[in-house]
HTML snippet that shows the backbone in 3Dmol.js (N, CA, C, O; Angstrom):
<script src="https://3Dmol.org/build/3Dmol-min.js"></script>
<div id="view" style="width:600px;height:400px;position:relative"></div>
<script>
const pdb = `
ATOM      1  N   MET A   1      -8.861 -22.994  11.802  1.00  0.00           N
ATOM      2  CA  MET A   1     -10.149 -23.213  11.193  1.00  0.00           C
ATOM      3  C   MET A   1     -10.197 -22.642   9.771  1.00  0.00           C
ATOM      4  O   MET A   1     -10.733 -23.272   8.860  1.00  0.00           O
ATOM      5  N   ILE A   2      -9.642 -21.469   9.595  1.00  0.00           N
ATOM      6  CA  ILE A   2      -9.642 -20.858   8.260  1.00  0.00           C
ATOM      7  C   ILE A   2      -8.811 -21.700   7.295  1.00  0.00           C
ATOM      8  O   ILE A   2      -9.124 -21.773   6.106  1.00  0.00           O
ATOM      9  N   SER A   3      -7.771 -22.325   7.792  1.00  0.00           N
ATOM     10  CA  SER A   3      -6.902 -23.102   6.911  1.00  0.00           C
ATOM     11  C   SER A   3      -7.659 -24.214   6.184  1.00  0.00           C
ATOM     12  O   SER A   3      -7.295 -24.594   5.071  1.00  0.00           O
ATOM     13  N   SER A   4      -8.700 -24.725   6.811  1.00  0.00           N
ATOM     14  CA  SER A   4      -9.470 -25.772   6.134  1.00  0.00           C
ATOM     15  C   SER A   4     -10.230 -25.205   4.928  1.00  0.00           C
ATOM     16  O   SER A   4     -10.483 -25.926   3.962  1.00  0.00           O
ATOM     17  N   TYR A   5     -10.586 -23.942   4.980  1.00  0.00           N
ATOM     18  CA  TYR A   5     -11.260 -23.301   3.838  1.00  0.00           C
ATOM     19  C   TYR A   5     -10.266 -22.914   2.749  1.00  0.00           C
ATOM     20  O   TYR A   5     -10.582 -22.961   1.561  1.00  0.00           O
ATOM     21  N   LEU A   6      -9.068 -22.534   3.164  1.00  0.00           N
ATOM     22  CA  LEU A   6      -8.075 -22.063   2.200  1.00  0.00           C
ATOM     23  C   LEU A   6      -7.363 -23.200   1.484  1.00  0.00           C
ATOM     24  O   LEU A   6      -6.915 -23.033   0.350  1.00  0.00           O
ATOM     25  N   GLY A   7      -7.256 -24.330   2.120  1.00  0.00           N
ATOM     26  CA  GLY A   7      -6.577 -25.460   1.505  1.00  0.00           C
ATOM     27  C   GLY A   7      -5.076 -25.299   1.543  1.00  0.00           C
ATOM     28  O   GLY A   7      -4.543 -24.474   2.285  1.00  0.00           O
ATOM     29  N   LYS A   8      -4.406 -26.089   0.744  1.00  0.00           N
ATOM     30  CA  LYS A   8      -2.944 -26.104   0.757  1.00  0.00           C
ATOM     31  C   LYS A   8      -2.329 -25.231  -0.344  1.00  0.00           C
ATOM     32  O   LYS A   8      -1.107 -25.110  -0.434  1.00  0.00           O
ATOM     33  N   SER A   9      -3.151 -24.645  -1.148  1.00  0.00           N
ATOM     34  CA  SER A   9      -2.668 -23.796  -2.227  1.00  0.00           C
ATOM     35  C   SER A   9      -2.059 -22.516  -1.657  1.00  0.00           C
ATOM     36  O   SER A   9      -2.431 -22.058  -0.577  1.00  0.00           O
ATOM     37  N   GLU A  10      -1.129 -21.959  -2.397  1.00  0.00           N
ATOM     38  CA  GLU A  10      -0.524 -20.689  -1.992  1.00  0.00           C
ATOM     39  C   GLU A  10      -1.249 -19.493  -2.614  1.00  0.00           C
ATOM     40  O   GLU A  10      -0.755 -18.367  -2.552  1.00  0.00           O
ATOM     41  N   ALA A  11      -2.402 -19.731  -3.203  1.00  0.00           N
ATOM     42  CA  ALA A  11      -3.135 -18.652  -3.879  1.00  0.00           C
ATOM     43  C   ALA A  11      -3.500 -17.532  -2.911  1.00  0.00           C
ATOM     44  O   ALA A  11      -3.338 -16.355  -3.232  1.00  0.00           O
ATOM     45  N   PHE A  12      -3.989 -17.891  -1.737  1.00  0.00           N
ATOM     46  CA  PHE A  12      -4.369 -16.857  -0.763  1.00  0.00           C
ATOM     47  C   PHE A  12      -3.138 -16.090  -0.296  1.00  0.00           C
ATOM     48  O   PHE A  12      -3.158 -14.861  -0.220  1.00  0.00           O
ATOM     49  N   ASP A  13      -2.066 -16.816   0.017  1.00  0.00           N
ATOM     50  CA  ASP A  13      -0.826 -16.176   0.447  1.00  0.00           C
ATOM     51  C   ASP A  13      -0.330 -15.191  -0.615  1.00  0.00           C
ATOM     52  O   ASP A  13       0.072 -14.071  -0.300  1.00  0.00           O
ATOM     53  N   SER A  14      -0.363 -15.618  -1.854  1.00  0.00           N
ATOM     54  CA  SER A  14       0.088 -14.753  -2.948  1.00  0.00           C
ATOM     55  C   SER A  14      -0.808 -13.534  -3.098  1.00  0.00           C
ATOM     56  O   SER A  14      -0.323 -12.428  -3.338  1.00  0.00           O
ATOM     57  N   ALA A  15      -2.110 -13.732  -2.959  1.00  0.00           N
ATOM     58  CA  ALA A  15      -3.051 -12.619  -3.080  1.00  0.00           C
ATOM     59  C   ALA A  15      -2.827 -11.593  -1.975  1.00  0.00           C
ATOM     60  O   ALA A  15      -2.861 -10.390  -2.232  1.00  0.00           O
ATOM     61  N   VAL A  16      -2.600 -12.055  -0.752  1.00  0.00           N
ATOM     62  CA  VAL A  16      -2.355 -11.138   0.364  1.00  0.00           C
ATOM     63  C   VAL A  16      -1.032 -10.406   0.166  1.00  0.00           C
ATOM     64  O   VAL A  16      -0.937  -9.206   0.419  1.00  0.00           O
ATOM     65  N   ALA A  17      -0.018 -11.129  -0.286  1.00  0.00           N
ATOM     66  CA  ALA A  17       1.280 -10.498  -0.538  1.00  0.00           C
ATOM     67  C   ALA A  17       1.176  -9.456  -1.647  1.00  0.00           C
ATOM     68  O   ALA A  17       1.729  -8.363  -1.520  1.00  0.00           O
ATOM     69  N   ASP A  18       0.479  -9.777  -2.723  1.00  0.00           N
ATOM     70  CA  ASP A  18       0.283  -8.816  -3.818  1.00  0.00           C
ATOM     71  C   ASP A  18      -0.462  -7.582  -3.333  1.00  0.00           C
ATOM     72  O   ASP A  18      -0.112  -6.457  -3.691  1.00  0.00           O
ATOM     73  N   PHE A  19      -1.486  -7.793  -2.521  1.00  0.00           N
ATOM     74  CA  PHE A  19      -2.253  -6.675  -1.971  1.00  0.00           C
ATOM     75  C   PHE A  19      -1.351  -5.770  -1.126  1.00  0.00           C
ATOM     76  O   PHE A  19      -1.412  -4.546  -1.237  1.00  0.00           O
ATOM     77  N   ALA A  20      -0.520  -6.380  -0.286  1.00  0.00           N
ATOM     78  CA  ALA A  20       0.372  -5.605   0.573  1.00  0.00           C
ATOM     79  C   ALA A  20       1.371  -4.794  -0.249  1.00  0.00           C
ATOM     80  O   ALA A  20       1.627  -3.630   0.059  1.00  0.00           O
ATOM     81  N   VAL A  21       1.929  -5.394  -1.277  1.00  0.00           N
ATOM     82  CA  VAL A  21       2.886  -4.687  -2.136  1.00  0.00           C
ATOM     83  C   VAL A  21       2.197  -3.536  -2.856  1.00  0.00           C
ATOM     84  O   VAL A  21       2.752  -2.440  -2.946  1.00  0.00           O
ATOM     85  N   ASN A  22       0.998  -3.772  -3.369  1.00  0.00           N
ATOM     86  CA  ASN A  22       0.249  -2.711  -4.053  1.00  0.00           C
ATOM     87  C   ASN A  22      -0.076  -1.570  -3.104  1.00  0.00           C
ATOM     88  O   ASN A  22       0.005  -0.403  -3.487  1.00  0.00           O
ATOM     89  N   CYS A  23      -0.443  -1.894  -1.872  1.00  0.00           N
ATOM     90  CA  CYS A  23      -0.728  -0.850  -0.876  1.00  0.00           C
ATOM     91  C   CYS A  23       0.527  -0.037  -0.577  1.00  0.00           C
ATOM     92  O   CYS A  23       0.473   1.191  -0.502  1.00  0.00           O
ATOM     93  N   ALA A  24       1.646  -0.716  -0.407  1.00  0.00           N
ATOM     94  CA  ALA A  24       2.903  -0.016  -0.124  1.00  0.00           C
ATOM     95  C   ALA A  24       3.295   0.891  -1.286  1.00  0.00           C
ATOM     96  O   ALA A  24       3.744   2.018  -1.076  1.00  0.00           O
ATOM     97  N   ASP A  25       3.126   0.400  -2.502  1.00  0.00           N
ATOM     98  CA  ASP A  25       3.425   1.223  -3.680  1.00  0.00           C
ATOM     99  C   ASP A  25       2.544   2.463  -3.707  1.00  0.00           C
ATOM    100  O   ASP A  25       3.014   3.558  -4.014  1.00  0.00           O
ATOM    101  N   ARG A  26       1.280   2.293  -3.389  1.00  0.00           N
ATOM    102  CA  ARG A  26       0.344   3.425  -3.404  1.00  0.00           C
ATOM    103  C   ARG A  26       0.704   4.448  -2.339  1.00  0.00           C
ATOM    104  O   ARG A  26       0.628   5.652  -2.582  1.00  0.00           O
ATOM    105  N   VAL A  27       1.096   3.976  -1.163  1.00  0.00           N
ATOM    106  CA  VAL A  27       1.506   4.894  -0.088  1.00  0.00           C
ATOM    107  C   VAL A  27       2.720   5.698  -0.529  1.00  0.00           C
ATOM    108  O   VAL A  27       2.784   6.903  -0.286  1.00  0.00           O
ATOM    109  N   GLU A  28       3.678   5.050  -1.170  1.00  0.00           N
ATOM    110  CA  GLU A  28       4.854   5.768  -1.659  1.00  0.00           C
ATOM    111  C   GLU A  28       4.466   6.814  -2.696  1.00  0.00           C
ATOM    112  O   GLU A  28       5.002   7.922  -2.685  1.00  0.00           O
ATOM    113  N   GLN A  29       3.542   6.478  -3.590  1.00  0.00           N
ATOM    114  CA  GLN A  29       3.077   7.430  -4.601  1.00  0.00           C
ATOM    115  C   GLN A  29       2.366   8.608  -3.939  1.00  0.00           C
ATOM    116  O   GLN A  29       2.576   9.761  -4.316  1.00  0.00           O
ATOM    117  N   ASP A  30       1.532   8.313  -2.960  1.00  0.00           N
ATOM    118  CA  ASP A  30       0.816   9.376  -2.251  1.00  0.00           C
ATOM    119  C   ASP A  30       1.784  10.287  -1.504  1.00  0.00           C
ATOM    120  O   ASP A  30       1.641  11.509  -1.529  1.00  0.00           O
ATOM    121  N   ASP A  31       2.766   9.686  -0.840  1.00  0.00           N
ATOM    122  CA  ASP A  31       3.763  10.487  -0.123  1.00  0.00           C
ATOM    123  C   ASP A  31       4.510  11.407  -1.074  1.00  0.00           C
ATOM    124  O   ASP A  31       4.726  12.580  -0.770  1.00  0.00           O
ATOM    125  N   GLN A  32       4.904  10.874  -2.230  1.00  0.00           N
ATOM    126  CA  GLN A  32       5.621  11.700  -3.198  1.00  0.00           C
ATOM    127  C   GLN A  32       4.739  12.836  -3.709  1.00  0.00           C
ATOM    128  O   GLN A  32       5.213  13.955  -3.906  1.00  0.00           O
ATOM    129  N   ALA A  33       3.467  12.550  -3.921  1.00  0.00           N
ATOM    130  CA  ALA A  33       2.540  13.595  -4.383  1.00  0.00           C
ATOM    131  C   ALA A  33       2.414  14.699  -3.334  1.00  0.00           C
ATOM    132  O   ALA A  33       2.385  15.881  -3.678  1.00  0.00           O
ATOM    133  N   ILE A  34       2.339  14.324  -2.075  1.00  0.00           N
ATOM    134  CA  ILE A  34       2.233  15.327  -1.009  1.00  0.00           C
ATOM    135  C   ILE A  34       3.510  16.160  -0.937  1.00  0.00           C
ATOM    136  O   ILE A  34       3.449  17.382  -0.807  1.00  0.00           O
ATOM    137  N   ILE A  35       4.657  15.508  -1.021  1.00  0.00           N
ATOM    138  CA  ILE A  35       5.928  16.228  -0.987  1.00  0.00           C
ATOM    139  C   ILE A  35       6.007  17.218  -2.142  1.00  0.00           C
ATOM    140  O   ILE A  35       6.444  18.354  -1.957  1.00  0.00           O
ATOM    141  N   THR A  36       5.593  16.801  -3.315  1.00  0.00           N
ATOM    142  CA  THR A  36       5.624  17.672  -4.495  1.00  0.00           C
ATOM    143  C   THR A  36       4.738  18.898  -4.292  1.00  0.00           C
ATOM    144  O   THR A  36       5.141  20.017  -4.609  1.00  0.00           O
ATOM    145  N   VAL A  37       3.555  18.691  -3.774  1.00  0.00           N
ATOM    146  CA  VAL A  37       2.623  19.806  -3.569  1.00  0.00           C
ATOM    147  C   VAL A  37       3.131  20.764  -2.486  1.00  0.00           C
ATOM    148  O   VAL A  37       3.005  21.982  -2.619  1.00  0.00           O
ATOM    149  N   VAL A  38       3.699  20.211  -1.426  1.00  0.00           N
ATOM    150  CA  VAL A  38       4.245  21.065  -0.366  1.00  0.00           C
ATOM    151  C   VAL A  38       5.415  21.880  -0.907  1.00  0.00           C
ATOM    152  O   VAL A  38       5.500  23.083  -0.660  1.00  0.00           O
ATOM    153  N   LYS A  39       6.311  21.236  -1.638  1.00  0.00           N
ATOM    154  CA  LYS A  39       7.465  21.952  -2.189  1.00  0.00           C
ATOM    155  C   LYS A  39       7.050  23.033  -3.170  1.00  0.00           C
ATOM    156  O   LYS A  39       7.737  24.045  -3.305  1.00  0.00           O
ATOM    157  N   SER A  40       5.932  22.831  -3.856  1.00  0.00           N
ATOM    158  CA  SER A  40       5.473  23.834  -4.821  1.00  0.00           C
ATOM    159  C   SER A  40       4.835  25.033  -4.129  1.00  0.00           C
ATOM    160  O   SER A  40       4.616  26.073  -4.751  1.00  0.00           O
ATOM    161  N   GLY A  41       4.537  24.886  -2.838  1.00  0.00           N
ATOM    162  CA  GLY A  41       3.928  25.978  -2.092  1.00  0.00           C
ATOM    163  C   GLY A  41       2.411  25.996  -2.146  1.00  0.00           C
ATOM    164  O   GLY A  41       1.784  26.892  -1.580  1.00  0.00           O
ATOM    165  N   ARG A  42       1.816  25.030  -2.812  1.00  0.00           N
ATOM    166  CA  ARG A  42       0.347  25.008  -2.920  1.00  0.00           C
ATOM    167  C   ARG A  42      -0.324  24.726  -1.585  1.00  0.00           C
ATOM    168  O   ARG A  42      -1.434  25.193  -1.329  1.00  0.00           O
ATOM    169  N   ILE A  43       0.357  23.957  -0.731  1.00  0.00           N
ATOM    170  CA  ILE A  43      -0.143  23.729   0.620  1.00  0.00           C
ATOM    171  C   ILE A  43       1.020  23.855   1.593  1.00  0.00           C
ATOM    172  O   ILE A  43       2.182  23.726   1.209  1.00  0.00           O
ATOM    173  N   GLU A  44       0.699  24.107   2.845  1.00  0.00           N
ATOM    174  CA  GLU A  44       1.712  24.225   3.888  1.00  0.00           C
ATOM    175  C   GLU A  44       1.645  22.982   4.773  1.00  0.00           C
ATOM    176  O   GLU A  44       0.567  22.513   5.137  1.00  0.00           O
ATOM    177  N   ALA A  45       2.812  22.470   5.104  1.00  0.00           N
ATOM    178  CA  ALA A  45       2.869  21.310   5.997  1.00  0.00           C
ATOM    179  C   ALA A  45       3.510  21.729   7.299  1.00  0.00           C
ATOM    180  O   ALA A  45       4.499  22.461   7.316  1.00  0.00           O
ATOM    181  N   LYS A  46       2.938  21.257   8.387  1.00  0.00           N
ATOM    182  CA  LYS A  46       3.495  21.513   9.713  1.00  0.00           C
ATOM    183  C   LYS A  46       3.763  20.167  10.366  1.00  0.00           C
ATOM    184  O   LYS A  46       3.021  19.204  10.173  1.00  0.00           O
ATOM    185  N   SER A  47       4.837  20.119  11.140  1.00  0.00           N
ATOM    186  CA  SER A  47       5.121  18.867  11.842  1.00  0.00           C
ATOM    187  C   SER A  47       5.113  19.074  13.329  1.00  0.00           C
ATOM    188  O   SER A  47       5.333  18.127  14.085  1.00  0.00           O
TER     189      SER A  47
END
`;
const viewer = $3Dmol.createViewer("view");
viewer.addModel(pdb, "pdb");
viewer.setStyle({}, {cartoon: {color: "spectrum"}});
viewer.zoomTo();
viewer.render();
</script>
């Protein structure tokens, strides 16, 4: 049913893919920031 609204263009597919890549990039940046702060001793991490 949704496909009739989206049509045959790949615009939606591209937008979802771009969103996913941007989210993954942000998660990697956030992870690196947390690692940096933990290594500096500013916060303690427990697993």
